[in-house]
C-alpha positions as CSV (number, residue, x, y, z in Angstrom):
1,X,101.9,207.5,-98.7
2,X,102.6,209.5,-101.9
3,X,106.2,210.2,-102.8
4,X,107.0,213.8,-102.5
5,X,109.6,215.8,-104.6
6,X,110.9,219.3,-104.7
7,X,110.1,221.1,-107.9
8,X,111.3,224.5,-109.1
9,X,110.3,227.2,-111.6
10,X,112.6,230.1,-111.7
11,X,113.3,231.1,-108.1
12,X,110.2,229.5,-106.8
13,X,110.6,226.1,-105.2
14,X,107.8,224.0,-103.8
15,X,107.1,220.5,-102.6
16,X,104.5,218.3,-104.5
17,X,103.7,214.7,-105.0
18,X,105.1,212.9,-108.0
19,X,101.6,212.7,-109.4
20,X,100.8,216.4,-108.9
21,X,104.1,217.2,-110.7
22,X,103.2,215.0,-113.6
23,X,99.6,216.1,-113.9
24,X,99.7,219.8,-113.0
25,X,103.1,221.4,-112.4
26,X,105.1,220.0,-115.3
27,X,102.6,221.6,-117.7
28,X,103.4,225.0,-116.0
29,X,107.2,224.7,-116.6
30,X,108.2,223.3,-113.2
31,X,111.3,221.0,-113.1
32,X,112.2,218.3,-110.6
33,X,114.9,219.3,-108.1
34,X,115.0,216.3,-105.8
35,X,113.2,213.9,-103.5
36,X,111.9,215.1,-100.1
37,X,111.8,213.1,-96.9
38,X,108.2,212.6,-95.9
39,X,108.6,213.9,-92.3
40,X,105.9,216.6,-92.3
41,X,102.8,217.8,-94.2
42,X,102.2,221.4,-94.1
43,X,98.8,223.2,-94.3
44,X,99.3,224.6,-97.8
45,X,98.9,221.4,-99.8
46,X,102.5,220.3,-100.1
47,X,103.9,223.8,-100.1
48,X,101.5,225.2,-102.7
49,X,99.5,228.3,-101.8
50,X,96.1,227.6,-103.5
51,X,95.4,231.4,-103.4
52,X,98.0,231.8,-106.1
53,X,96.3,229.3,-108.5
54,X,93.8,230.1,-111.2
55,X,90.4,228.4,-111.4
56,X,91.7,226.1,-114.2
57,X,94.7,225.1,-112.0
58,X,92.5,224.5,-109.0
59,X,90.3,222.1,-111.1
60,X,93.4,219.9,-111.2
61,X,93.9,219.8,-107.5
62,X,92.2,217.0,-105.5
63,X,89.1,217.9,-103.6
64,X,90.6,216.5,-100.4
65,X,93.7,218.7,-100.9
66,X,91.5,221.8,-101.2
67,X,89.7,220.8,-98.0
68,X,93.0,220.3,-96.2
69,X,94.1,223.8,-97.4
70,X,90.9,225.4,-96.2
71,X,91.2,223.6,-92.9
72,X,94.8,224.8,-92.5
73,X,93.6,228.4,-93.2
74,X,90.9,227.9,-90.7
75,X,88.2,228.7,-93.3
76,X,84.8,227.2,-92.6
77,X,83.0,225.3,-95.4
78,X,80.1,222.9,-95.8
79,X,81.6,219.4,-95.5
80,X,79.2,218.3,-98.3
81,X,80.4,221.1,-100.6
82,X,81.2,220.2,-104.2
83,X,84.7,220.8,-105.6
84,X,83.4,223.8,-107.5
85,X,82.0,225.3,-104.3
86,X,85.3,224.8,-102.6
87,X,87.1,226.4,-105.5
88,X,84.9,229.4,-105.2
89,X,85.7,229.7,-101.5
90,X,89.5,229.7,-102.4
91,X,88.9,232.2,-105.1
92,X,86.9,234.4,-102.8
93,X,83.7,234.3,-104.9
């Protein structure tokens, strides 16, 4: 299982995987706060609300994470949908 860490930008603090931090969040100015015990997985992709991300940011999120987010939001989608189709659903297009 992926190592999870707490990261922060200004007053906003979220939980992400180490890889997500390196690939996505560090480029947006997030800094590491500390490690997180892997006791639970929430429905918002490690604490990130995908509704708040731009299309470019969503392109960096794993397809399975987008599906997990949509499942948590109880939004229906075609299980064979492409990543671009899933992103459009998140963006409301």
